[in-house]
C-alpha positions as CSV (number, residue, x, y, z in Angstrom):
1,M,15.4,-1.2,2.8
2,P,15.0,-3.3,0.0
3,S,14.3,-2.4,-3.8
4,T,11.1,-2.4,-5.3
5,R,12.1,-5.1,-7.5
6,S,14.2,-7.4,-4.9
7,T,10.9,-7.2,-2.9
8,T,8.9,-8.3,-5.1
9,R,10.7,-11.0,-6.0
10,K,11.3,-12.6,-2.4
11,L,7.4,-11.8,-1.7
12,T,6.7,-14.0,-4.7
13,E,9.4,-17.0,-3.6
14,L,6.4,-17.3,-0.8
15,L,3.0,-16.0,-2.2
16,D,2.6,-16.6,-6.0
17,A,1.1,-12.9,-7.7
18,R,-2.4,-15.5,-8.2
19,F,-2.6,-16.3,-5.1
20,M,-1.9,-12.9,-3.2
21,A,-5.0,-11.6,-5.4
22,R,-7.5,-14.2,-4.1
23,L,-5.8,-13.2,-0.8
24,D,-6.7,-9.7,-1.7
25,S,-10.9,-10.3,-1.1
26,L,-10.4,-11.8,2.4
27,D,-9.9,-10.6,6.1
28,V,-8.9,-11.9,9.3
29,L,-12.3,-12.8,11.4
30,S,-12.5,-12.5,15.9
31,R,-14.9,-14.7,17.3
32,K,-15.3,-12.8,20.0
33,I,-16.3,-9.1,19.9
34,L,-13.1,-7.0,20.4
35,Q,-12.0,-3.8,21.5
36,G,-8.9,-3.0,20.2
37,K,-6.5,-0.1,20.9
38,M,-7.5,2.8,18.2
39,Q,-10.1,3.2,15.8
40,G,-9.1,0.8,12.7
41,E,-10.3,-0.6,9.6
42,R,-12.3,-3.3,11.7
43,R,-16.2,-2.9,12.0
44,S,-17.6,-5.1,14.8
45,K,-20.9,-5.7,16.3
46,K,-20.5,-2.9,18.6
47,R,-22.1,0.1,17.8
48,G,-19.9,3.6,18.5
49,Q,-18.8,6.2,16.5
50,S,-17.7,5.9,12.7
51,V,-18.6,7.5,9.3
52,E,-21.3,4.7,8.8
53,F,-24.7,5.0,9.7
54,A,-26.2,1.7,11.6
55,D,-29.8,2.8,13.2
56,H,-31.4,5.4,15.8
57,R,-32.6,5.2,19.3
58,P,-34.2,7.5,21.5
59,Y,-32.6,10.3,23.1
60,V,-32.0,10.5,26.5
61,A,-31.1,13.2,29.1
62,G,-27.6,13.1,29.3
63,D,-26.7,12.1,25.6
64,D,-24.4,14.2,23.2
65,L,-26.6,16.4,21.4
66,R,-23.8,16.6,18.7
67,F,-25.2,13.2,17.4
68,V,-28.9,14.1,17.9
69,D,-30.9,13.9,14.2
70,W,-32.3,16.9,13.8
71,S,-33.7,16.2,10.2
72,V,-35.8,13.2,12.1
73,Y,-36.6,16.0,15.0
74,G,-38.1,18.2,12.5
75,R,-40.3,15.8,10.8
76,L,-41.6,14.0,14.6
77,D,-40.8,16.5,17.1
78,Q,-39.2,14.0,18.9
79,L,-35.2,13.2,19.6
80,F,-33.3,10.8,18.6
81,L,-29.5,9.7,18.3
82,K,-27.9,8.4,15.7
83,L,-25.7,5.3,15.9
84,F,-23.0,4.5,13.9
85,L,-21.0,1.3,13.3
86,A,-17.7,1.0,15.5
87,E,-15.0,-0.1,13.5
88,Q,-12.4,-1.9,15.6
89,D,-8.9,-2.1,15.6
90,L,-7.7,-5.9,15.7
91,T,-4.3,-7.2,16.6
92,V,-2.8,-10.5,14.9
93,H,-0.1,-12.5,16.5
94,L,1.8,-15.3,14.6
95,L,4.1,-17.1,16.7
96,T,6.1,-19.5,13.8
97,D,8.2,-22.5,15.2
98,V,11.8,-22.9,13.6
99,S,13.5,-24.8,15.8
100,M,15.3,-27.6,14.1
101,S,12.5,-29.9,14.2
102,M,10.6,-28.1,11.6
103,S,13.3,-28.7,8.6
104,V,12.2,-32.1,8.9
105,G,10.3,-33.7,5.7
106,D,9.8,-33.5,2.0
107,P,8.2,-30.9,1.7
108,S,9.8,-29.4,4.8
109,K,7.5,-28.3,7.6
110,A,9.4,-24.7,7.8
111,Q,8.5,-24.1,4.4
112,F,5.0,-25.1,4.9
113,V,4.6,-22.6,8.3
114,K,6.4,-19.7,6.0
115,R,4.3,-19.8,3.3
116,L,1.1,-20.3,5.5
117,S,2.5,-17.2,8.0
118,A,3.3,-15.0,4.9
119,A,-0.6,-15.8,4.1
120,L,-1.9,-14.8,7.0
121,G,0.5,-11.8,7.4
122,Y,-0.7,-10.9,3.8
123,V,-4.2,-10.8,4.8
124,S,-3.8,-9.0,7.7
125,L,-1.6,-6.3,6.7
126,V,-3.4,-5.4,3.3
127,N,-6.5,-5.1,5.7
128,N,-4.8,-2.2,8.0
129,N,-4.7,-4.8,11.0
130,R,-2.0,-4.6,13.3
131,V,0.5,-7.2,13.1
132,T,3.4,-9.0,15.1
133,I,5.0,-12.0,14.1
134,S,7.2,-13.7,16.1
135,L,9.8,-16.7,15.0
136,F,10.4,-19.1,18.2
137,A,12.9,-21.8,19.0
138,D,14.4,-21.6,22.3
139,G,12.2,-18.9,23.0
140,V,11.7,-15.7,20.7
141,R,14.3,-15.4,18.2
142,V,13.2,-12.9,15.6
143,R,10.3,-10.2,16.0
144,L,8.5,-8.0,13.6
145,A,6.1,-6.0,16.1
146,N,3.2,-3.8,15.9
147,M,3.1,-3.9,11.5
148,R,0.2,-2.1,10.0
149,G,-0.4,-1.7,5.9
150,R,1.2,-3.0,3.1
151,A,4.7,-0.9,3.7
152,Y,5.3,-3.9,5.6
153,L,5.3,-6.7,3.3
154,P,8.8,-6.3,2.5
155,Q,10.1,-6.5,5.9
156,M,7.6,-9.7,6.7
157,A,9.1,-11.7,3.2
158,E,12.9,-10.8,4.2
159,M,12.2,-12.1,7.6
160,L,10.3,-15.5,7.0
161,L,12.9,-15.9,3.7
162,T,16.0,-15.8,5.9
163,A,14.9,-17.3,8.8
164,D,16.9,-20.8,9.7
165,C,15.9,-23.7,11.1
166,G,18.0,-24.5,14.2
167,G,18.1,-25.0,18.0
168,F,15.7,-27.2,20.4
169,S,12.0,-26.2,21.1
170,D,11.6,-24.1,24.4
171,F,7.5,-23.1,23.6
172,E,6.8,-22.3,27.2
173,K,9.5,-19.6,27.2
174,A,8.1,-18.3,23.8
175,C,4.9,-17.9,24.8
176,R,5.7,-16.6,28.5
177,D,7.5,-13.6,26.0
178,V,4.6,-13.6,24.0
179,E,2.3,-13.4,27.0
180,S,4.1,-10.2,28.5
181,R,4.4,-8.6,25.4
182,R,0.9,-8.4,23.7
183,I,-1.1,-5.5,23.9
184,G,-5.1,-5.1,23.4
185,S,-7.3,-7.7,22.0
186,G,-7.0,-10.0,19.2
187,I,-6.5,-13.2,17.6
188,T,-3.2,-15.7,18.1
189,V,-2.1,-18.3,15.6
190,V,0.2,-20.7,16.6
191,L,2.1,-22.4,13.9
192,S,4.3,-25.3,14.7
193,D,4.7,-29.4,14.9
194,F,4.0,-29.4,18.4
195,L,6.3,-31.8,18.9
196,F,7.7,-30.6,21.9
197,K,9.2,-32.9,24.8
198,Q,8.1,-30.5,27.9
199,G,4.6,-30.8,26.7
200,Y,2.3,-27.7,25.2
201,E,-0.3,-27.6,27.7
202,A,1.2,-25.0,30.3
203,A,2.6,-23.0,27.2
204,L,-0.7,-22.7,25.4
205,R,-2.4,-21.9,28.7
206,R,-0.4,-18.5,28.5
207,L,-2.1,-17.6,25.2
208,I,-6.0,-18.2,26.1
209,G,-8.1,-15.5,27.4
210,A,-10.7,-13.6,27.1
211,R,-9.7,-11.0,25.0
212,Y,-7.9,-13.2,22.4
213,D,-8.9,-16.1,20.0
214,L,-6.4,-18.6,19.9
215,Y,-5.8,-20.8,16.4
216,V,-3.5,-23.7,16.8
217,I,-2.3,-25.2,13.5
218,Q,-0.1,-28.6,14.1
219,V,2.2,-29.2,10.6
220,L,3.4,-32.6,10.2
221,S,5.4,-34.2,7.8
222,P,4.3,-37.3,5.6
223,Q,7.6,-38.9,6.7
224,E,6.2,-38.2,10.0
225,I,2.3,-39.1,9.6
226,E,3.6,-42.8,7.9
227,P,7.2,-43.6,8.6
228,K,8.9,-45.5,5.7
229,L,11.1,-47.4,8.0
230,V,12.4,-51.0,8.3
231,G,14.9,-53.0,10.4
232,D,17.2,-52.1,12.9
233,L,17.7,-48.3,13.3
234,K,19.9,-45.9,15.7
235,L,17.8,-42.9,15.6
236,L,19.1,-39.6,16.7
237,D,16.7,-36.7,18.1
238,I,17.5,-33.5,15.6
239,E,17.2,-31.1,18.2
240,D,18.9,-32.4,21.4
241,A,20.8,-35.6,19.9
242,D,19.3,-37.9,22.0
243,V,20.2,-41.4,20.6
244,A,17.4,-44.8,20.7
245,E,18.3,-48.0,19.1
246,I,15.2,-49.5,17.8
247,T,14.3,-52.6,15.3
248,V,11.3,-51.4,13.0
249,S,8.6,-54.0,12.7
250,S,5.0,-53.4,11.4
251,A,3.5,-53.7,15.1
252,L,6.2,-51.1,16.3
253,L,5.0,-49.1,13.0
254,K,1.1,-49.6,14.0
255,Y,1.9,-49.0,17.9
256,Y,3.4,-45.6,16.7
257,R,0.5,-44.2,14.3
258,R,-1.6,-45.1,17.2
259,N,0.4,-43.1,19.8
260,L,0.4,-40.1,17.4
261,A,-3.4,-39.9,16.4
262,A,-3.9,-40.2,19.9
263,Y,-1.2,-37.4,20.7
264,C,-3.1,-35.0,18.2
265,A,-6.4,-35.6,19.3
266,E,-5.3,-34.5,23.0
267,L,-3.8,-31.4,22.0
268,N,-7.5,-30.9,19.7
269,E,-9.6,-31.9,23.1
270,F,-6.8,-29.5,25.2
271,C,-7.6,-26.8,22.6
272,T,-11.7,-27.3,22.0
273,R,-12.4,-26.9,25.4
274,R,-10.7,-24.1,26.3
275,G,-12.3,-22.2,23.4
276,A,-9.9,-22.5,20.9
277,V,-9.3,-23.6,17.3
278,Y,-7.2,-27.0,16.5
279,V,-6.2,-27.5,12.9
280,R,-4.1,-30.5,11.4
281,A,-1.9,-30.0,8.2
282,N,0.4,-32.1,6.3
283,S,3.6,-30.4,5.0
284,T,2.3,-31.7,1.3
285,D,-1.1,-29.7,1.5
286,S,-2.0,-27.2,-0.7
287,V,-1.4,-23.7,1.6
288,E,-3.6,-22.4,-1.0
289,S,-6.3,-24.8,-0.3
290,L,-5.9,-24.9,3.6
291,V,-6.5,-20.4,3.5
292,L,-9.0,-20.3,0.5
293,N,-11.1,-23.3,1.8
294,Y,-10.7,-24.9,5.5
295,L,-9.2,-21.4,7.1
296,R,-12.7,-19.6,6.0
297,R,-14.7,-22.9,7.4
298,V,-13.4,-22.4,10.9
299,R,-14.1,-18.8,10.8
300,L,-10.3,-17.6,10.7
301,L,-10.8,-15.7,7.5
302,A,-13.9,-14.2,5.9
């Protein structure tokens, strides 16, 4: 276990102290009423047993007499049951891309998704939600599973800071692994450029279900969004070493931008039609602004 001094330094490499102070006031939010594995720190709309009183209802035969409000009985001579606001345990699973393509960009996409993963992990852990972070390339490479509470912040920071980008993407293998290990109900957030040669449809279908809210965050670099290329070029795929020789013209760049926009729109539509939330970001964007503003508007955070 690293020392407290080392931990503080490493955590602040991802999230500065001022940003963390603002994150302390947030919590992750499910758009669905979710039933977790155990009583936790999560207030839901479901009435159950907890320390916070919510309402009364008339007693019916068979109800637990321990929850009869005897003070009301003494005043009204009628039996009423106390209802309480149930506190639900919420699971948050972050699936973060660390394949070689994420090293592209200035600033790199990898740095952006690591900072965003750290911010979402921080919010989840300080609110005592159950958190799993999986880093994937050709399948899940590193996982921190079933974390709960601030004590896990050092391990989260260490994992994200020491993870190098490398290898090719096998998104379906990663999602298959996540699907087989998910427990209970909760929120799944995928952070990636989604530039998978094998596509994303079959993989994402594995993460969509009645018990999980799915958020898809696509991060692209400015060089991918608006490439500044001219002339005759030999392009090398950074993941599988495929080579393509092209002549870059204004017409070709226009065609590229149109195809990229169509691809992102299709990903957005695929997610929206299945009840998932799609978010697109530029690696030059402010992570702070994305978290504190946009992710609150789409109801991932509150």
